[in-house]
Legacy VTK file of the C-alpha trace (Angstrom):
# vtk DataFile Version 3.0
C-alpha trace
ASCII
DATASET POLYDATA
POINTS 151 float
16.698 25.574 -5.110
18.676 23.744 -7.731
17.162 20.289 -7.878
13.752 20.633 -9.408
11.654 21.183 -12.450
9.927 24.526 -12.542
6.561 23.028 -13.388
4.352 25.802 -12.009
5.605 28.206 -14.664
4.726 25.626 -17.308
1.150 25.390 -16.034
1.521 21.948 -14.476
-0.532 21.169 -11.402
1.715 20.386 -8.422
-0.625 17.752 -6.969
-2.194 14.639 -8.421
-5.502 13.526 -6.880
-4.857 9.780 -7.274
-1.817 7.904 -5.994
-0.942 4.613 -7.716
1.058 1.650 -6.421
2.330 0.712 -9.880
3.180 2.367 -13.175
3.081 0.838 -16.661
6.191 1.703 -18.672
6.670 0.110 -22.103
10.259 -1.168 -22.518
11.042 1.353 -25.274
10.353 4.233 -22.882
12.505 2.710 -20.127
15.278 2.298 -22.672
14.940 5.935 -23.722
15.404 7.061 -20.097
18.416 4.752 -19.719
19.994 6.032 -22.945
19.532 9.600 -21.763
21.115 8.810 -18.377
24.110 7.106 -20.017
24.599 9.967 -22.488
24.647 12.572 -19.704
27.062 10.726 -17.411
28.974 11.728 -15.364
26.257 14.351 -14.829
22.676 13.779 -13.730
20.123 13.648 -16.504
16.563 14.872 -16.124
13.329 14.680 -18.026
9.575 14.380 -17.808
7.188 11.552 -18.537
3.835 11.898 -20.248
0.847 9.635 -20.106
-2.595 9.051 -18.714
-3.188 7.800 -15.194
-0.485 5.255 -14.483
0.404 4.467 -18.117
3.505 6.089 -19.624
3.012 7.063 -23.255
5.982 9.392 -23.811
9.389 10.343 -22.435
10.840 13.818 -22.852
14.567 14.164 -22.120
15.540 17.640 -20.927
18.889 19.361 -20.605
20.323 19.660 -17.099
21.361 23.296 -17.032
23.583 22.664 -13.990
25.761 19.976 -15.608
26.204 18.485 -12.127
26.738 14.936 -10.880
24.574 15.573 -7.801
21.748 17.889 -8.842
19.698 19.031 -11.786
17.746 21.994 -13.035
15.736 21.334 -16.183
16.068 23.826 -19.014
12.866 25.908 -18.668
12.259 26.314 -22.408
12.668 22.582 -23.030
10.263 21.845 -20.159
7.610 24.186 -21.531
8.057 22.713 -25.018
7.654 19.175 -23.609
4.462 20.155 -21.772
3.034 21.745 -24.928
3.863 18.607 -26.905
2.162 16.403 -24.293
-0.946 18.580 -24.250
-1.122 18.607 -28.036
-1.148 14.798 -28.056
-3.727 14.550 -25.252
-1.265 13.488 -22.560
-0.563 14.851 -19.110
2.759 15.114 -17.346
2.638 12.174 -14.945
6.259 11.945 -13.871
9.778 13.229 -13.593
12.972 11.260 -14.036
16.593 11.851 -13.235
19.754 9.847 -12.776
22.115 9.212 -9.898
25.408 8.586 -11.704
27.282 7.503 -8.562
24.603 6.533 -6.064
21.674 4.189 -5.575
18.273 4.562 -7.250
16.703 5.846 -4.038
15.603 9.396 -3.216
18.490 11.431 -1.829
18.142 14.025 0.893
18.171 16.663 -1.861
15.374 14.786 -3.666
13.337 14.902 -0.457
13.972 18.603 0.106
13.652 19.990 -3.409
10.826 18.099 -5.116
7.330 19.470 -4.747
5.002 17.437 -6.898
2.897 15.149 -4.747
1.462 12.177 -6.610
3.774 12.357 -9.619
5.943 9.371 -10.502
9.608 9.975 -9.669
11.888 7.707 -11.663
15.476 7.462 -10.454
18.125 5.760 -12.566
21.293 4.502 -10.874
24.364 4.119 -13.055
26.524 2.644 -10.262
26.586 -0.819 -11.808
27.176 -2.145 -15.297
23.434 -2.754 -15.636
21.642 0.451 -14.598
18.806 0.186 -12.107
15.551 2.128 -12.473
13.236 2.582 -9.508
10.023 4.566 -9.262
8.529 6.401 -6.289
5.579 8.611 -5.431
6.004 11.453 -2.948
3.374 12.081 -0.275
2.344 15.422 1.214
4.778 14.835 4.096
7.667 14.398 1.600
7.955 10.667 2.098
8.696 8.604 -0.985
6.892 5.302 -1.452
8.221 2.724 -3.896
6.017 2.067 -6.924
6.237 -1.104 -8.992
7.275 -0.632 -12.628
5.243 -2.957 -14.859
LINES 1 152
151 0 1 2 3 4 5 6 7 8 9 10 11 12 13 14 15 16 17 18 19 20 21 22 23 24 25 26 27 28 29 30 31 32 33 34 35 36 37 38 39 40 41 42 43 44 45 46 47 48 49 50 51 52 53 54 55 56 57 58 59 60 61 62 63 64 65 66 67 68 69 70 71 72 73 74 75 76 77 78 79 80 81 82 83 84 85 86 87 88 89 90 91 92 93 94 95 96 97 98 99 100 101 102 103 104 105 106 107 108 109 110 111 112 113 114 115 116 117 118 119 120 121 122 123 124 125 126 127 128 129 130 131 132 133 134 135 136 137 138 139 140 141 142 143 144 145 146 147 148 149 150
């Protein structure tokens, strides 16, 4: 299983109780995700998003240990450090982000098969065009991804 964040080992609950239809992301945090995606190209980037409820208050870029254009595996130590930092500042991990350097900002078959965190925000960044596209989704218990509006 190469396309996931090992959140259980970091003490992160794999299921959120509330599912939102929108997420609030300040422009500076969107830009940080975009910068990370561009800097990792042609490989996928990955990272986690901290916040409260549906409001993003931090972005934590992580190293993709696979250095792959089609899959990611977050560096476990960096993930644990990010979770500790979020907890210290009173945040929770509310989302995961990664890039699709050569495909659309929609969940791939691999995304559907290898993500396990129901209720978390899944941000996907497409670098296919000159102006990258960021989309957000929430995964249901039956592994269906529903689009979430980014505000």
